[in-house]
LOTITOR-938351 format. One record per residue (C-alpha): residue number from 1; x, y, z. Coordinates in nm, 2 decimals. Layout:
BEGIN
+-----+--------+--------+--------+
!  nr !     xx !     yy !     zz !
+-----+--------+--------+--------+
! NUM !      X !      Y !      Z !
...
+-----+--------+--------+--------+
END
This chain:
BEGIN
+-----+--------+--------+--------+
!  nr !     xx !     yy !     zz !
+-----+--------+--------+--------+
!   1 !  -0.01 !  -0.02 !   0.02 !
!   2 !   0.14 !   0.33 !  -0.12 !
!   3 !   0.23 !   0.55 !   0.21 !
!   4 !   0.15 !   0.87 !   0.06 !
!   5 !  -0.25 !   0.76 !   0.06 !
!   6 !  -0.34 !   0.82 !   0.39 !
!   7 !  -0.19 !   1.14 !   0.40 !
!   8 !  -0.36 !   1.24 !   0.10 !
!   9 !  -0.68 !   1.14 !   0.16 !
!  10 !  -0.69 !   1.38 !   0.50 !
!  11 !  -0.59 !   1.65 !   0.21 !
!  12 !  -0.84 !   1.58 !   0.05 !
!  13 !  -1.15 !   1.56 !   0.31 !
!  14 !  -0.98 !   1.89 !   0.43 !
!  15 !  -1.01 !   2.04 !   0.09 !
!  16 !  -1.36 !   1.98 !   0.09 !
!  17 !  -1.40 !   2.09 !   0.44 !
!  18 !  -1.19 !   2.41 !   0.45 !
!  19 !  -1.29 !   2.76 !   0.48 !
!  20 !  -1.12 !   2.92 !   0.19 !
!  21 !  -1.24 !   2.61 !  -0.03 !
!  22 !  -1.64 !   2.66 !   0.02 !
!  23 !  -1.53 !   3.08 !   0.03 !
!  24 !  -1.42 !   3.01 !  -0.36 !
!  25 !  -1.71 !   2.79 !  -0.45 !
!  26 !  -1.97 !   3.04 !  -0.33 !
!  27 !  -1.76 !   3.30 !  -0.53 !
!  28 !  -1.79 !   3.06 !  -0.85 !
!  29 !  -2.13 !   3.03 !  -0.82 !
!  30 !  -2.23 !   3.32 !  -0.80 !
!  31 !  -2.51 !   3.44 !  -1.03 !
!  32 !  -2.48 !   3.64 !  -1.30 !
!  33 !  -2.68 !   3.77 !  -1.49 !
!  34 !  -2.38 !   3.82 !  -1.83 !
!  35 !  -2.33 !   3.44 !  -1.81 !
!  36 !  -2.65 !   3.32 !  -1.72 !
!  37 !  -2.76 !   3.48 !  -2.05 !
!  38 !  -2.44 !   3.36 !  -2.21 !
!  39 !  -2.29 !   3.62 !  -2.37 !
!  40 !  -1.94 !   3.66 !  -2.16 !
!  41 !  -1.73 !   3.66 !  -2.42 !
!  42 !  -1.98 !   3.81 !  -2.71 !
!  43 !  -1.78 !   4.13 !  -2.88 !
!  44 !  -2.04 !   4.30 !  -2.83 !
!  45 !  -2.16 !   4.28 !  -2.49 !
!  46 !  -1.82 !   4.44 !  -2.40 !
!  47 !  -1.85 !   4.70 !  -2.64 !
!  48 !  -2.22 !   4.75 !  -2.46 !
!  49 !  -2.11 !   4.77 !  -2.12 !
!  50 !  -1.77 !   5.01 !  -2.12 !
!  51 !  -1.99 !   5.24 !  -2.33 !
!  52 !  -2.24 !   5.27 !  -2.13 !
!  53 !  -2.00 !   5.34 !  -1.83 !
!  54 !  -1.76 !   5.58 !  -2.02 !
!  55 !  -2.03 !   5.80 !  -2.16 !
!  56 !  -2.08 !   6.05 !  -1.88 !
!  57 !  -2.52 !   6.06 !  -1.98 !
!  58 !  -2.57 !   5.78 !  -1.91 !
!  59 !  -2.80 !   5.64 !  -1.57 !
!  60 !  -2.52 !   5.50 !  -1.41 !
!  61 !  -2.50 !   5.89 !  -1.20 !
!  62 !  -2.13 !   5.82 !  -1.23 !
!  63 !  -2.08 !   6.12 !  -1.42 !
!  64 !  -1.75 !   6.14 !  -1.62 !
!  65 !  -1.59 !   5.97 !  -1.34 !
!  66 !  -1.51 !   5.59 !  -1.54 !
!  67 !  -1.42 !   5.82 !  -1.80 !
!  68 !  -1.21 !   5.97 !  -1.58 !
!  69 !  -1.09 !   5.71 !  -1.47 !
!  70 !  -1.03 !   5.49 !  -1.79 !
!  71 !  -0.84 !   5.85 !  -1.90 !
!  72 !  -0.57 !   5.73 !  -1.62 !
!  73 !  -0.56 !   5.35 !  -1.74 !
!  74 !  -0.46 !   5.48 !  -2.03 !
!  75 !  -0.17 !   5.71 !  -1.93 !
!  76 !  -0.06 !   5.40 !  -1.71 !
!  77 !  -0.03 !   5.20 !  -2.05 !
!  78 !   0.16 !   5.47 !  -2.18 !
!  79 !   0.48 !   5.41 !  -1.90 !
!  80 !   0.47 !   5.04 !  -2.02 !
!  81 !   0.72 !   5.00 !  -2.34 !
!  82 !   0.43 !   4.93 !  -2.63 !
!  83 !   0.23 !   5.24 !  -2.60 !
!  84 !   0.51 !   5.48 !  -2.46 !
!  85 !   0.49 !   5.87 !  -2.57 !
!  86 !   0.13 !   5.74 !  -2.71 !
!  87 !  -0.01 !   6.02 !  -2.50 !
!  88 !   0.13 !   6.38 !  -2.52 !
!  89 !   0.30 !   6.48 !  -2.20 !
!  90 !   0.15 !   6.72 !  -2.09 !
!  91 !  -0.19 !   6.57 !  -2.13 !
!  92 !  -0.03 !   6.31 !  -1.85 !
!  93 !   0.10 !   6.50 !  -1.63 !
!  94 !  -0.26 !   6.69 !  -1.65 !
!  95 !  -0.44 !   6.32 !  -1.63 !
!  96 !  -0.17 !   6.21 !  -1.31 !
!  97 !  -0.33 !   6.56 !  -1.15 !
!  98 !  -0.69 !   6.52 !  -1.20 !
!  99 !  -0.60 !   6.92 !  -1.30 !
! 100 !  -0.80 !   6.94 !  -1.64 !
! 101 !  -1.22 !   6.94 !  -1.71 !
! 102 !  -1.40 !   6.74 !  -1.99 !
! 103 !  -1.73 !   6.87 !  -2.19 !
! 104 !  -1.93 !   6.81 !  -2.49 !
! 105 !  -1.88 !   6.41 !  -2.39 !
! 106 !  -2.05 !   6.21 !  -2.67 !
! 107 !  -2.02 !   5.80 !  -2.69 !
! 108 !  -2.13 !   5.65 !  -2.99 !
! 109 !  -2.12 !   5.22 !  -3.05 !
! 110 !  -2.05 !   5.09 !  -3.47 !
! 111 !  -1.98 !   5.45 !  -3.58 !
! 112 !  -1.94 !   5.43 !  -3.93 !
! 113 !  -1.60 !   5.51 !  -4.06 !
! 114 !  -1.58 !   5.73 !  -4.48 !
! 115 !  -1.44 !   5.39 !  -4.64 !
! 116 !  -1.75 !   5.17 !  -4.46 !
! 117 !  -1.53 !   5.04 !  -4.13 !
! 118 !  -1.67 !   5.03 !  -3.79 !
! 119 !  -1.50 !   5.16 !  -3.44 !
! 120 !  -1.60 !   4.94 !  -3.17 !
! 121 !  -1.67 !   5.26 !  -2.95 !
! 122 !  -1.58 !   5.60 !  -3.03 !
! 123 !  -1.59 !   5.96 !  -2.80 !
! 124 !  -1.56 !   6.26 !  -2.82 !
! 125 !  -1.51 !   6.54 !  -2.56 !
! 126 !  -1.34 !   6.88 !  -2.54 !
! 127 !  -1.08 !   6.86 !  -2.26 !
! 128 !  -0.95 !   7.15 !  -2.06 !
! 129 !  -0.58 !   7.20 !  -1.89 !
! 130 !  -0.26 !   7.41 !  -1.94 !
! 131 !  -0.54 !   7.70 !  -1.99 !
! 132 !  -0.66 !   7.54 !  -2.31 !
! 133 !  -0.94 !   7.33 !  -2.49 !
! 134 !  -0.84 !   7.05 !  -2.70 !
! 135 !  -1.08 !   6.86 !  -2.94 !
! 136 !  -0.97 !   6.50 !  -2.77 !
! 137 !  -1.11 !   6.18 !  -2.99 !
! 138 !  -1.06 !   5.86 !  -2.88 !
! 139 !  -1.15 !   5.53 !  -3.10 !
! 140 !  -1.13 !   5.19 !  -2.89 !
! 141 !  -1.09 !   4.88 !  -3.09 !
! 142 !  -1.19 !   4.56 !  -2.94 !
! 143 !  -1.13 !   4.27 !  -2.95 !
! 144 !  -1.23 !   3.96 !  -2.70 !
! 145 !  -1.21 !   3.63 !  -2.88 !
! 146 !  -1.07 !   3.76 !  -3.24 !
! 147 !  -0.70 !   3.92 !  -3.35 !
! 148 !  -0.75 !   4.28 !  -3.57 !
! 149 !  -0.80 !   4.12 !  -3.93 !
! 150 !  -0.83 !   4.41 !  -4.25 !
! 151 !  -0.57 !   4.65 !  -4.07 !
! 152 !  -0.84 !   4.77 !  -3.89 !
! 153 !  -0.62 !   5.02 !  -3.68 !
! 154 !  -0.44 !   5.16 !  -3.91 !
! 155 !  -0.72 !   5.25 !  -4.11 !
! 156 !  -0.89 !   5.40 !  -3.80 !
! 157 !  -0.60 !   5.61 !  -3.78 !
! 158 !  -0.64 !   5.79 !  -4.09 !
! 159 !  -0.97 !   5.86 !  -4.10 !
! 160 !  -0.99 !   5.99 !  -3.75 !
! 161 !  -0.64 !   6.15 !  -3.67 !
! 162 !  -0.61 !   6.50 !  -3.71 !
! 163 !  -0.34 !   6.67 !  -3.93 !
! 164 !  -0.02 !   6.80 !  -3.79 !
! 165 !  -0.19 !   7.16 !  -3.81 !
! 166 !  -0.44 !   7.14 !  -3.58 !
! 167 !  -0.50 !   7.05 !  -3.20 !
! 168 !  -0.71 !   6.83 !  -3.19 !
! 169 !  -0.62 !   6.52 !  -2.97 !
! 170 !  -0.67 !   6.15 !  -3.13 !
! 171 !  -0.59 !   5.84 !  -2.90 !
! 172 !  -0.59 !   5.48 !  -3.03 !
! 173 !  -0.68 !   5.18 !  -2.80 !
! 174 !  -0.63 !   4.85 !  -2.91 !
! 175 !  -0.82 !   4.67 !  -2.62 !
! 176 !  -0.82 !   4.30 !  -2.51 !
! 177 !  -0.78 !   3.98 !  -2.22 !
! 178 !  -0.39 !   3.97 !  -2.22 !
! 179 !  -0.32 !   3.84 !  -1.85 !
! 180 !  -0.09 !   4.15 !  -1.67 !
! 181 !   0.19 !   3.92 !  -1.67 !
! 182 !   0.17 !   3.89 !  -2.09 !
! 183 !   0.05 !   4.28 !  -2.11 !
! 184 !   0.25 !   4.41 !  -1.93 !
! 185 !   0.61 !   4.20 !  -2.13 !
! 186 !   0.47 !   4.33 !  -2.49 !
! 187 !   0.73 !   4.56 !  -2.67 !
! 188 !   0.50 !   4.66 !  -2.88 !
! 189 !   0.08 !   4.64 !  -2.95 !
! 190 !  -0.05 !   4.36 !  -3.10 !
! 191 !  -0.25 !   4.56 !  -3.35 !
! 192 !  -0.10 !   4.64 !  -3.65 !
! 193 !  -0.11 !   5.06 !  -3.58 !
! 194 !   0.17 !   5.08 !  -3.36 !
! 195 !   0.08 !   5.44 !  -3.29 !
! 196 !  -0.23 !   5.28 !  -3.09 !
! 197 !  -0.22 !   5.24 !  -2.70 !
! 198 !  -0.26 !   4.88 !  -2.63 !
! 199 !  -0.55 !   4.84 !  -2.32 !
! 200 !  -0.63 !   4.50 !  -2.12 !
! 201 !  -0.90 !   4.43 !  -1.94 !
! 202 !  -0.69 !   4.35 !  -1.63 !
! 203 !  -0.61 !   4.74 !  -1.65 !
! 204 !  -0.97 !   4.79 !  -1.73 !
! 205 !  -1.07 !   4.61 !  -1.41 !
! 206 !  -0.84 !   4.76 !  -1.13 !
! 207 !  -0.82 !   5.14 !  -1.22 !
! 208 !  -1.19 !   5.19 !  -1.43 !
! 209 !  -1.43 !   4.92 !  -1.28 !
! 210 !  -1.33 !   4.86 !  -0.94 !
! 211 !  -1.22 !   5.19 !  -0.80 !
! 212 !  -1.57 !   5.36 !  -0.96 !
! 213 !  -1.73 !   5.03 !  -0.78 !
! 214 !  -1.61 !   5.11 !  -0.46 !
! 215 !  -1.73 !   5.45 !  -0.46 !
! 216 !  -2.10 !   5.42 !  -0.50 !
! 217 !  -2.34 !   5.26 !  -0.25 !
! 218 !  -2.57 !   4.96 !  -0.25 !
! 219 !  -2.80 !   4.93 !  -0.54 !
! 220 !  -2.80 !   4.85 !  -0.88 !
! 221 !  -2.52 !   5.00 !  -1.09 !
! 222 !  -2.29 !   4.87 !  -0.76 !
! 223 !  -2.48 !   4.54 !  -0.84 !
! 224 !  -2.39 !   4.54 !  -1.23 !
! 225 !  -2.02 !   4.66 !  -1.17 !
! 226 !  -1.96 !   4.37 !  -1.00 !
! 227 !  -2.17 !   4.11 !  -1.19 !
! 228 !  -1.93 !   4.21 !  -1.47 !
! 229 !  -1.60 !   4.16 !  -1.27 !
! 230 !  -1.73 !   3.83 !  -1.19 !
! 231 !  -1.88 !   3.75 !  -1.52 !
! 232 !  -1.47 !   3.83 !  -1.70 !
! 233 !  -1.32 !   3.62 !  -1.40 !
! 234 !  -1.51 !   3.39 !  -1.45 !
! 235 !  -1.38 !   3.02 !  -1.67 !
! 236 !  -1.55 !   2.98 !  -1.99 !
! 237 !  -1.46 !   2.65 !  -2.06 !
! 238 !  -1.66 !   2.66 !  -2.34 !
! 239 !  -1.52 !   2.90 !  -2.53 !
! 240 !  -1.16 !   2.84 !  -2.73 !
! 241 !  -0.79 !   2.82 !  -2.57 !
! 242 !  -0.70 !   3.09 !  -2.45 !
! 243 !  -1.03 !   3.28 !  -2.37 !
! 244 !  -1.09 !   3.14 !  -2.02 !
! 245 !  -1.04 !   3.41 !  -1.77 !
! 246 !  -1.04 !   3.81 !  -1.94 !
! 247 !  -0.94 !   3.96 !  -1.55 !
! 248 !  -1.01 !   3.93 !  -1.24 !
! 249 !  -1.09 !   4.14 !  -0.90 !
! 250 !  -0.89 !   4.19 !  -0.60 !
! 251 !  -1.19 !   3.99 !  -0.41 !
! 252 !  -1.13 !   3.71 !  -0.61 !
! 253 !  -0.72 !   3.75 !  -0.64 !
! 254 !  -0.81 !   3.76 !  -0.27 !
! 255 !  -0.96 !   3.38 !  -0.25 !
! 256 !  -0.75 !   3.24 !  -0.52 !
! 257 !  -0.40 !   3.29 !  -0.28 !
! 258 !  -0.54 !   3.21 !   0.07 !
! 259 !  -0.70 !   2.89 !  -0.13 !
! 260 !  -0.35 !   2.82 !  -0.32 !
! 261 !  -0.17 !   2.93 !   0.03 !
! 262 !  -0.37 !   2.64 !   0.21 !
! 263 !  -0.40 !   2.41 !  -0.04 !
! 264 !  -0.06 !   2.38 !  -0.29 !
! 265 !   0.07 !   2.08 !  -0.18 !
! 266 !  -0.24 !   1.94 !  -0.25 !
! 267 !  -0.32 !   2.12 !  -0.60 !
! 268 !   0.01 !   2.01 !  -0.70 !
! 269 !   0.03 !   1.66 !  -0.63 !
! 270 !  -0.32 !   1.59 !  -0.85 !
! 271 !  -0.10 !   1.88 !  -1.11 !
! 272 !   0.22 !   1.61 !  -1.07 !
! 273 !  -0.02 !   1.29 !  -1.12 !
! 274 !  -0.34 !   1.32 !  -1.27 !
! 275 !  -0.19 !   1.27 !  -1.67 !
! 276 !  -0.12 !   0.99 !  -1.53 !
! 277 !  -0.38 !   0.81 !  -1.33 !
! 278 !  -0.68 !   1.01 !  -1.55 !
! 279 !  -0.79 !   0.98 !  -1.88 !
! 280 !  -0.75 !   1.29 !  -2.02 !
! 281 !  -0.76 !   1.40 !  -2.40 !
! 282 !  -0.50 !   1.50 !  -2.62 !
! 283 !  -0.56 !   1.90 !  -2.60 !
! 284 !  -0.66 !   1.83 !  -2.13 !
! 285 !  -0.32 !   1.65 !  -2.12 !
! 286 !  -0.12 !   1.91 !  -2.33 !
! 287 !  -0.23 !   2.19 !  -2.11 !
! 288 !  -0.22 !   1.97 !  -1.81 !
! 289 !   0.16 !   1.86 !  -1.87 !
! 290 !   0.24 !   2.26 !  -1.93 !
! 291 !   0.15 !   2.30 !  -1.57 !
! 292 !   0.30 !   2.02 !  -1.44 !
! 293 !   0.64 !   2.13 !  -1.61 !
! 294 !   0.58 !   2.44 !  -1.50 !
! 295 !   0.56 !   2.29 !  -1.13 !
! 296 !   0.83 !   2.10 !  -1.16 !
! 297 !   1.04 !   2.40 !  -1.27 !
! 298 !   0.92 !   2.59 !  -0.98 !
! 299 !   1.04 !   2.35 !  -0.73 !
! 300 !   1.34 !   2.30 !  -0.79 !
! 301 !   1.43 !   2.66 !  -0.72 !
! 302 !   1.46 !   2.76 !  -0.33 !
! 303 !   1.08 !   2.82 !  -0.22 !
! 304 !   1.23 !   2.84 !   0.15 !
! 305 !   0.97 !   3.06 !   0.42 !
! 306 !   1.10 !   3.22 !   0.69 !
! 307 !   0.97 !   3.44 !   0.98 !
! 308 !   1.24 !   3.69 !   1.15 !
! 309 !   1.27 !   3.90 !   1.43 !
! 310 !   1.43 !   4.14 !   1.61 !
! 311 !   1.56 !   4.26 !   1.95 !
! 312 !   1.38 !   4.58 !   1.86 !
! 313 !   1.07 !   4.44 !   1.80 !
! 314 !   0.85 !   4.32 !   1.51 !
! 315 !   0.90 !   4.00 !   1.30 !
! 316 !   0.65 !   3.82 !   1.08 !
! 317 !   0.64 !   3.48 !   1.04 !
! 318 !   0.65 !   3.23 !   0.67 !
! 319 !   0.73 !   3.46 !   0.47 !
! 320 !   0.88 !   3.38 !   0.06 !
! 321 !   1.26 !   3.49 !   0.06 !
! 322 !   1.21 !   3.86 !  -0.16 !
! 323 !   0.93 !   3.95 !   0.14 !
! 324 !   1.18 !   3.89 !   0.41 !
! 325 !   1.48 !   4.09 !   0.23 !
! 326 !   1.16 !   4.37 !   0.13 !
! 327 !   1.04 !   4.31 !   0.59 !
! 328 !   1.41 !   4.39 !   0.71 !
! 329 !   1.51 !   4.61 !   0.53 !
! 330 !   1.24 !   4.83 !   0.61 !
! 331 !   1.22 !   4.73 !   0.96 !
! 332 !   1.55 !   4.82 !   0.96 !
! 333 !   1.54 !   5.20 !   0.76 !
! 334 !   1.22 !   5.22 !   0.97 !
! 335 !   1.42 !   5.17 !   1.29 !
! 336 !   1.73 !   5.39 !   1.22 !
! 337 !   1.54 !   5.74 !   1.13 !
! 338 !   1.72 !   5.98 !   1.05 !
! 339 !   1.89 !   5.74 !   0.69 !
! 340 !   1.98 !   5.83 !   0.36 !
! 341 !   1.92 !   5.68 !   0.07 !
! 342 !   2.31 !   5.64 !   0.08 !
! 343 !   2.36 !   5.55 !   0.42 !
! 344 !   2.10 !   5.27 !   0.33 !
! 345 !   2.25 !   5.17 !   0.07 !
! 346 !   2.62 !   5.12 !   0.21 !
! 347 !   2.40 !   4.90 !   0.52 !
! 348 !   2.24 !   4.66 !   0.21 !
! 349 !   2.52 !   4.73 !  -0.05 !
! 350 !   2.41 !   4.60 !  -0.42 !
! 351 !   2.70 !   4.28 !  -0.38 !
! 352 !   2.39 !   4.09 !  -0.26 !
! 353 !   2.20 !   4.09 !  -0.58 !
! 354 !   2.39 !   4.07 !  -0.89 !
! 355 !   2.35 !   4.37 !  -1.16 !
! 356 !   2.04 !   4.54 !  -0.94 !
! 357 !   2.07 !   4.81 !  -0.56 !
! 358 !   1.89 !   4.59 !  -0.27 !
! 359 !   1.77 !   4.95 !  -0.24 !
! 360 !   1.70 !   5.19 !  -0.50 !
! 361 !   1.57 !   5.54 !  -0.53 !
! 362 !   1.20 !   5.51 !  -0.60 !
! 363 !   1.17 !   5.69 !  -0.88 !
! 364 !   1.49 !   5.46 !  -1.08 !
! 365 !   1.28 !   5.16 !  -1.02 !
! 366 !   0.97 !   5.23 !  -1.18 !
! 367 !   0.90 !   4.95 !  -1.41 !
! 368 !   0.94 !   5.13 !  -1.72 !
! 369 !   1.29 !   5.15 !  -1.56 !
! 370 !   1.34 !   4.79 !  -1.66 !
! 371 !   1.18 !   4.75 !  -2.00 !
! 372 !   0.85 !   4.71 !  -1.83 !
! 373 !   0.91 !   4.50 !  -1.57 !
! 374 !   0.87 !   4.48 !  -1.23 !
! 375 !   1.25 !   4.47 !  -0.99 !
! 376 !   1.16 !   4.69 !  -0.72 !
! 377 !   0.82 !   4.66 !  -0.45 !
! 378 !   0.77 !   5.07 !  -0.59 !
! 379 !   0.39 !   4.92 !  -0.41 !
! 380 !   0.52 !   4.97 !  -0.07 !
! 381 !   0.85 !   5.20 !  -0.08 !
! 382 !   1.06 !   5.32 !   0.25 !
! 383 !   1.05 !   5.68 !   0.29 !
! 384 !   1.39 !   5.77 !   0.39 !
! 385 !   1.50 !   6.12 !   0.59 !
! 386 !   1.62 !   6.30 !   0.14 !
! 387 !   1.33 !   5.99 !  -0.05 !
! 388 !   1.09 !   5.77 !  -0.10 !
! 389 !   1.27 !   5.45 !  -0.23 !
! 390 !   1.21 !   5.09 !  -0.27 !
! 391 !   1.33 !   4.69 !  -0.20 !
! 392 !   1.44 !   4.51 !  -0.46 !
! 393 !   1.23 !   4.13 !  -0.56 !
! 394 !   1.47 !   3.94 !  -0.73 !
! 395 !   1.65 !   3.71 !  -0.50 !
! 396 !   1.72 !   3.40 !  -0.58 !
! 397 !   1.92 !   3.08 !  -0.39 !
! 398 !   2.26 !   3.26 !  -0.32 !
! 399 !   2.18 !   3.65 !  -0.30 !
! 400 !   1.91 !   3.61 !   0.01 !
! 401 !   2.20 !   3.35 !   0.17 !
! 402 !   2.40 !   3.65 !   0.17 !
! 403 !   2.15 !   3.85 !   0.24 !
! 404 !   2.07 !   3.64 !   0.57 !
! 405 !   2.43 !   3.60 !   0.66 !
! 406 !   2.45 !   4.04 !   0.65 !
! 407 !   2.10 !   4.05 !   0.85 !
! 408 !   2.24 !   3.82 !   1.12 !
! 409 !   2.52 !   4.04 !   1.19 !
! 410 !   2.27 !   4.32 !   1.21 !
! 411 !   2.06 !   4.18 !   1.46 !
! 412 !   1.82 !   3.97 !   1.31 !
! 413 !   1.71 !   3.63 !   1.39 !
! 414 !   1.59 !   3.41 !   1.10 !
! 415 !   1.48 !   3.10 !   1.10 !
! 416 !   1.34 !   2.91 !   0.77 !
! 417 !   1.01 !   2.78 !   0.87 !
! 418 !   1.01 !   2.56 !   0.61 !
+-----+--------+--------+--------+
END
């Protein structure tokens, strides 16, 4: 008898009884009108919903907030390599500061162009910033399942972009359901016209839909936005490969993180063994084999978790190596204030991690300085006496060993918990 079977049996029973499983099951069991009608992956449905949300004249009661949040999402997209430089810098500054006004907004679905082409969502308005008024045009080409055909974006650009002598601002947007990992690593937009800004549904969810939903009181509009987020995240197994999930909400991310952390041993065992013991069709077998290969590669890396404490207080248990470094450097800085970036870099020198400063000035640590790759914890900065800084997240087994040896000399007690 396999000695692992009793342990596996217990894990399966615990899996079914766990709070994390019940929470995730309840989340995915929620009714959504989009899924009930079978339109959760229909391109026209998404275009209709987005056009309704962006139009200040709609009955959602949000005014121009969704459009302003959409412009913020576009300005963030323009910090990534694929869309860099495709929005005027002074406009980005005004959008970031919120120092502008919108007027005369009109939103049109399926706008017909002179050559017979149709723009999925077309928006016109006047934007005022720096004491000047500019006609602003947005053309959104929405691709949920298909790719571009007939050089649509090039034709839209030719038909809609104003001449150089005109002060008009034209922004072409290519909207797709790429995951953030794929999206942020793109070198150029996937559409024919490289002058378009590519935006993904996850940015739309994070920077437009969720902020709008979270500011609403309970009611029908809040429910619409919640159901739309649910429809984006629910796996759609009837669709072609690659169209299963369009975006996930922050609530779903939190649920999935807790679920994985609690049951990763069982889920890993299932993925590694299911291809051998369960009859799968060719496509399922290929997907499972790729997942198993990725998990085996991950297992070869240092996945040890750590706890830390210090005589001056503080400490956390069960941290991966990159979070360990973040917390220890942050704790050291906070307990040695005032301290400058240069002084902190002398304590935690560059040599700990090949090619990277252990801690870097926040403006130099931005992903835009690393071809869109997130190399530092810029969303958890340390406020030093002279400037904000960020801790590197690129820790390998050898570099974390060097870091731990240094931290122990500084009085930290670090113990592996697994």
